[in-house]
C-alpha positions as CSV (number, residue, x, y, z in Angstrom):
1,X,31.1,11.5,-26.3
2,X,28.9,7.9,-25.5
3,X,27.4,7.1,-22.1
4,X,28.2,4.0,-20.6
5,X,25.2,1.7,-19.4
6,X,25.2,0.8,-15.8
7,X,26.5,-2.3,-14.5
8,X,23.5,-4.6,-13.9
9,X,23.5,-4.5,-10.4
10,X,22.9,-0.5,-10.3
11,X,20.2,-0.8,-13.0
12,X,18.3,-3.5,-10.5
13,X,18.5,-1.2,-7.7
14,X,17.3,1.7,-9.9
15,X,14.3,-0.2,-11.1
16,X,11.2,-1.3,-8.7
17,X,10.0,-4.3,-8.4
18,X,7.1,-5.6,-10.6
19,X,5.4,-6.5,-6.9
20,X,6.4,-2.7,-5.5
21,X,5.0,-1.3,-8.5
22,X,1.3,-3.4,-7.6
23,X,1.6,-2.5,-4.0
24,X,2.0,1.0,-4.8
25,X,-0.9,1.2,-7.2
26,X,-3.1,-0.4,-5.2
27,X,-2.0,1.5,-2.0
28,X,-2.9,4.8,-4.3
29,X,-6.7,3.1,-5.1
30,X,-7.2,2.3,-1.4
31,X,-6.2,6.2,-0.9
32,X,-8.8,7.1,-2.9
33,X,-11.8,5.1,-2.0
34,X,-10.9,5.9,2.0
35,X,-11.1,9.6,0.7
36,X,-14.3,9.3,-0.9
37,X,-15.9,6.7,1.6
38,X,-16.3,4.1,-0.9
39,X,-16.3,0.9,1.2
40,X,-16.8,-1.5,-1.2
41,X,-13.9,-0.1,-3.8
42,X,-12.0,-0.2,-0.6
43,X,-12.6,-3.9,0.5
44,X,-11.4,-4.8,-3.0
45,X,-8.8,-3.2,-3.0
46,X,-8.0,-4.5,0.6
47,X,-8.5,-7.6,-0.7
48,X,-5.6,-7.4,-3.1
49,X,-3.3,-5.6,-1.1
50,X,-3.6,-8.5,1.5
51,X,-3.0,-10.9,-1.6
52,X,0.6,-9.5,-2.6
53,X,1.5,-8.9,1.3
54,X,2.6,-12.2,0.8
55,X,5.3,-11.0,-1.3
56,X,7.0,-8.9,1.3
57,X,6.9,-11.4,4.1
58,X,10.8,-11.5,4.2
59,X,10.9,-7.4,4.8
60,X,9.9,-6.9,8.5
61,X,9.7,-3.3,7.7
62,X,7.2,-3.8,4.8
63,X,5.4,-6.6,6.2
64,X,5.0,-5.0,9.7
65,X,3.2,-1.7,7.9
66,X,1.0,-3.8,5.7
67,X,0.0,-5.7,8.6
68,X,-1.2,-2.4,10.3
69,X,-2.6,-1.2,7.7
70,X,-5.0,-3.9,6.8
71,X,-5.8,-3.9,10.7
72,X,-6.6,0.0,10.2
73,X,-8.9,-0.8,7.2
74,X,-10.9,-3.4,8.5
75,X,-11.6,-1.5,11.3
76,X,-12.5,1.3,9.0
77,X,-14.5,-1.2,6.9
78,X,-16.6,-2.4,10.2
79,X,-17.1,1.2,11.2
80,X,-20.7,2.6,10.5
81,X,-20.7,5.1,7.4
82,X,-21.3,7.9,8.8
83,X,-18.5,7.5,12.0
84,X,-15.4,6.5,9.6
85,X,-14.0,10.1,9.8
86,X,-11.3,9.3,12.6
87,X,-10.6,5.8,11.3
88,X,-10.2,7.0,7.6
89,X,-8.1,9.5,8.7
90,X,-5.7,6.9,10.7
91,X,-5.7,4.3,7.4
92,X,-4.7,7.6,5.1
93,X,-1.7,8.2,7.5
94,X,-0.7,4.4,7.3
95,X,-1.1,4.3,3.7
96,X,1.4,7.5,3.6
97,X,3.7,5.4,5.7
98,X,3.9,2.2,4.1
99,X,4.1,4.3,0.3
100,X,7.3,5.7,1.7
101,X,9.0,2.6,2.4
102,X,8.4,1.4,-0.7
């Protein structure tokens, strides 16, 4: 018995867009850098996330989550390295929430 292929509509709902896949990869990178307390690398990921966030302006849930995440990560970067623990926890929580929306 041959399996039928799903209609295009169903296939498009199953597959994530390239922007969502890229955003997920960038969020994973930012998560790792915040966990390692690597400000320079986290700044690079934050910059890339800020650029791709423009693709999600029509999705208010993701757009708002990214706005909160970018604000928190900016605050984390501005915090003295020795005092980043609490700000880092907040960034990691926001990354998890944003990833859950994807």
